[in-house]
C-alpha positions, 0 to 999 in steps of 0.5 A, a space after each residue: 620385633 626389631 621394627 617395633 623396637 625401632 619405632 618405640 625408640 624413635 618416640 623417645 628420640 623425639 623427646 631427646 631431640 626436642 630437648 637438645 635442639 632447642 638448647 643451641 637455638 636459644 641465644 638466637 631467639 629474641 628473648 631474655 635470659 629468664 624467657 630462654 630458661 622458660 622456653 627450655 623449662 616449659 617443656 621439661 617442666 610439664 614433661 616431668 609433671 605429667 610422666 607419673 600420670 602418663 605411666 598410670 594411663 599407660 597401665 590403666 588404658 593400654 600402652 599402645 593407645 597412650 603411645 600413639 596419642 603422644 606421638 600424633 600430638 607431638 608431631 602436631 604441636 611441633 608444627 605449631 611451635 614453628 609458627 609461634 609469634 612471641 616468646 610467651 606463645 612458644 613457652 605455652 606450646 613447649 609446655 604442651 609438647 612436654 605433655 605429649 612427650 610424657 605420654 611417649 616415654 612410659 608407654 614405650 617402656 611398658 611395650 618393651 617390657 611386654 615384648 621382652 619378658 626375659 630380663 637379659 633380653 629386656 636389658 639389651 632391648 633397653 640399651 637399643 632404646 636408649 641408643 636410638 633415642 641418644 642419637 637425638 642428643 647427637 642430632 640435636 645440637 648439630 642439627 639445631 645449629 645448622 638449621 638455626 644459622 641457615 633458616 632461623 630458629 623456627 626450622 628446628 621444630 619442623 624436623 619432629 614432624 617426619 620423625 613422628 610419621 615414621 615412628 607411627 608407621 613402624 609401630 603399627 604392629 605394637 600389641 594392644 596391652 591389656 588395661 589395668 582396672 583403676 582410677 586416675 589419681 587427679 589429686 596426686 597429679 595436681 600436687 605434682 604440677 604445683 610442686 614442680 611449677 612453683 619450684 621452677 618459678 622460685 629458682 628462675 625468678 629468684 622468688 624464694 618464698 615460693 619454695 615453701 609452696 613447692 615443699 608443702 605440695 611435695 609433702 602432701 603428695 608423698 603423704 597422699 601416695 600411701 593410699 592403696 589406689 595411689 598413682 605412685 605405689 610406695 613399693 616403687 620408691 627407691 634411691 634409684 629415683 633420686 639418682 635419676 634426678 641427679 644424672 639429669 641435673 648434671 646433663 641438662 644443667 651443663 648443656 644449658 651453661 655450656 651453650 651460653 658459654 660457647 656462644 657468649 664467651 668464646 664467640 661460637 656461632 650456633 652451628 659451631 656450638 653444635 659441633 663443639 657438643 659432639 664429644 658429649 653427644 656421639 657416645 650416647 648414640 652407641 654406648 647404651 648398646 654396650 651398656 645394655 649388654 653389660 647390665 645383662 651380664 653383671 647387673 646395673 650397679 657397676 655401670 651406673 656408678 661408673 657413669 656418675 663418676 665419669 660425668 663428675 670428672 667431665 664437669 670438674 675438668 670443664 670447670 677448672 680446665 676450659 681448654 680441655 673441652 673435648 675430653 671433658 665433654 667426652 667424659 660426660 657423654 660416656 658417663 651419661 650413656 652408662 648411667 641412664 640405661 643402667 637406671 632404666 633396667 634397675 627400676 623397670 626390671 624390678 617392678 611388677 609387669 603390670 606396673 611397668 608403665 608407672 615405674 618407667 614414668 616415676 624414673 623419668 619424672 624424677 630425671 626430668 625434675 632434675 633437669 628442670 632444677 639443673 637448668 634453673 639452679 645452674 642458670 641462677 649460679 651462672 647469672 650470679 657467679 661464674 661458669 666455673 662455679 656452676 660447672 663445679 656445682 654440677 660435678 659435686 652433685 654427680 659425685 653424690 649420685 654415685 654414692 646414692 645408687 643402690 643398683 640391683 
């Protein structure tokens, strides 16, 4: 069981590693600020857009099959990304990597839900899952900085290949979960892609009339999900999903802003920037295990709200007292490693087992949508105002997240 849990956790590790390892390498690429945002968002956008479908596929075709499809695709596309010859080609490959990453997350959560049917054991397993994947946050900025400085940015994509191979070996014993009859909601998927892509384009390129297209697609999507065979059953909608969007808005947006701030304002090298992020990333490698045990004892509400408050405090501290980066980033790291495992347990644990895949997909779609908006909005604020304004905006929204979370 431990072998399987490690392999499943490495699947999400790949997703997190590819998010953070790119952040530090962005300034070293021959790309404009808008292209850098799309290199970051190209991955996050498709990851968010396809998570709901990936969750539905996990339930429909079997979690094991979907997990391995995502794992093998992720390794192959990472290899191709290292050979990209232009920013446009890299953006396209990053978009495909996002689809592969989307296949990994809800399927791994569904397999964990099947392997650990007892709620307390499931909460602890999800804590381990989050901790192992959280090491991607630790390894990403540091490894990305070292590889970029020593070998160039192309080297950052090659590290995914051996990790994917190791995970595939560890997960050979994954059970073949029974498929659930039903059809894929292609209309819902198309509407999700349109809503997210137009939202990101409007924010990155400052073409704000496109926001109306995004809002219209989102409205039609919500209306279409009231059908009995909808991709996202109405029963799974809750304030937890909005809270998930806010936590990733803060995390991804702050990472993007600070990566540029450290290198362009403080003059840090890529490797020094990776080291500067360690106070944020190290807690994500061990604190989720503690969070999983805490949630198993007292529920998700207190850990989640505490996480939001710590993240908000870290964002405000970095905004108004830049010299206190170590403390500010540590607050962010402990906060996110409290909030995310608690959110996962609240959403997946409250869903029927046959809907575990789509429940995990819904939460992670919400989280990654928040990441897309966070990079776009805070990037736009950074371009138009100051670092202080961008970080303070993130802190204010994280306080709203603490108020929204209903827990379980």
